[in-house]
C-alpha positions in Angstrom: 8.0 -0.5 13.3 7.8 -4.2 12.8 4.5 -5.7 11.8 2.9 -2.3 11.2 -0.1 -4.1 9.6 -1.0 -5.2 13.2 -2.1 -1.6 13.9 -5.1 -2.1 11.6 -7.3 0.3 9.7 -9.7 3.0 10.6 -13.3 2.3 9.8 -13.3 -1.4 10.5 -16.4 -2.8 12.2 -15.5 -4.8 15.3 -15.9 -4.4 19.1 -12.5 -2.6 19.4 -12.9 -0.3 16.4 -13.0 2.9 18.6 -9.7 1.9 20.3 -7.9 1.1 17.0 -9.3 4.3 15.3 -7.6 6.3 18.1 -4.4 4.4 17.7 -4.2 4.9 14.0 -5.2 8.6 14.3 -2.4 9.2 16.9 0.1 7.4 14.7 -0.9 9.6 11.8 -0.5 12.7 14.0 3.0 11.6 15.1 4.1 10.8 11.5 2.9 14.2 10.3 5.4 15.9 12.6 8.3 13.9 11.3 8.6 15.7 8.0 10.1 18.6 9.8 12.9 16.5 11.4 16.0 16.4 9.2 17.8 13.1 9.2 14.9 11.1 10.7 13.9 7.9 8.8 10.9 5.9 9.9 10.7 2.3 8.6 7.6 0.1 8.8 7.8 -3.6 8.0 4.9 -5.9 7.1 3.9 -9.1 5.4 0.4 -7.6 4.7 0.7 -4.2 3.0 -3.0 -4.4 1.9 -4.0 -4.3 5.6 -2.3 -1.0 6.4 -4.5 2.0 6.6 -4.1 3.9 3.3 -3.5 7.2 5.2 -0.3 5.8 6.7 1.1 5.2 3.2 0.4 8.7 1.9 2.9 11.4 1.0 4.7 12.8 4.0 4.2 9.7 6.1 5.3 6.2 5.0 5.5 7.2 1.4 8.4 5.1 0.0 7.5 1.5 -0.4 10.1 -1.2 -1.0 9.0 -4.8 -1.7 11.5 -7.5 -0.9 10.4 -10.6 -2.8 11.0 -14.2 -1.7 14.3 -15.4 -2.8 13.3 -19.0 -3.6 15.7 -21.9 -4.2 15.4 -23.0 -0.6 16.9 -19.8 0.8 13.6 -18.9 2.6 13.8 -22.2 4.4 17.3 -21.4 5.5 16.1 -18.0 6.8 13.4 -19.7 8.8 16.0 -22.1 10.2 18.1 -19.1 11.2 15.2 -17.4 12.9 14.6 -20.6 14.9 18.2 -20.7 16.0 18.1 -17.0 17.0 15.0 -17.6 19.0 16.6 -20.5 20.9 19.8 -18.5 21.4 17.8 -15.5 22.8 16.0 -17.8 25.1 19.4 -19.0 26.4 20.8 -15.5 26.8 22.9 -15.6 23.6 23.6 -12.6 21.5 20.5 -11.8 19.3 20.8 -11.4 15.6 18.4 -8.9 13.9 15.4 -10.6 12.2 15.7 -10.8 8.5 19.5 -11.4 8.5 20.2 -14.5 6.4 22.3 -17.4 7.7 25.1 -16.4 5.2 25.2 -13.0 6.8 25.4 -14.5 10.2 28.3 -16.8 9.3 26.1 -19.9 10.0 26.1 -21.2 6.4 
């Protein structure tokens, strides 16, 4: 699930709070059933882990957290360039490359 922080948190006060509370509750219900499914791995990606509802990150749900730090030395700029190239290629019907794959892994370097 990419951009899992976009789901929001329960208990926030805004005009759509009831809707998002229902979405988060349903996701929690679905994740609770996955612990009985051998071989199933659920991955959530985010740039804002502090925005994710804490219940989603509890034991039996999305319990293992892996931080991938910025690489520095201009590599991040290279990744952004690769993302832009992929977006242009996708718009032209070219083969899409998964987001997060660096230029070196794409053979673009």
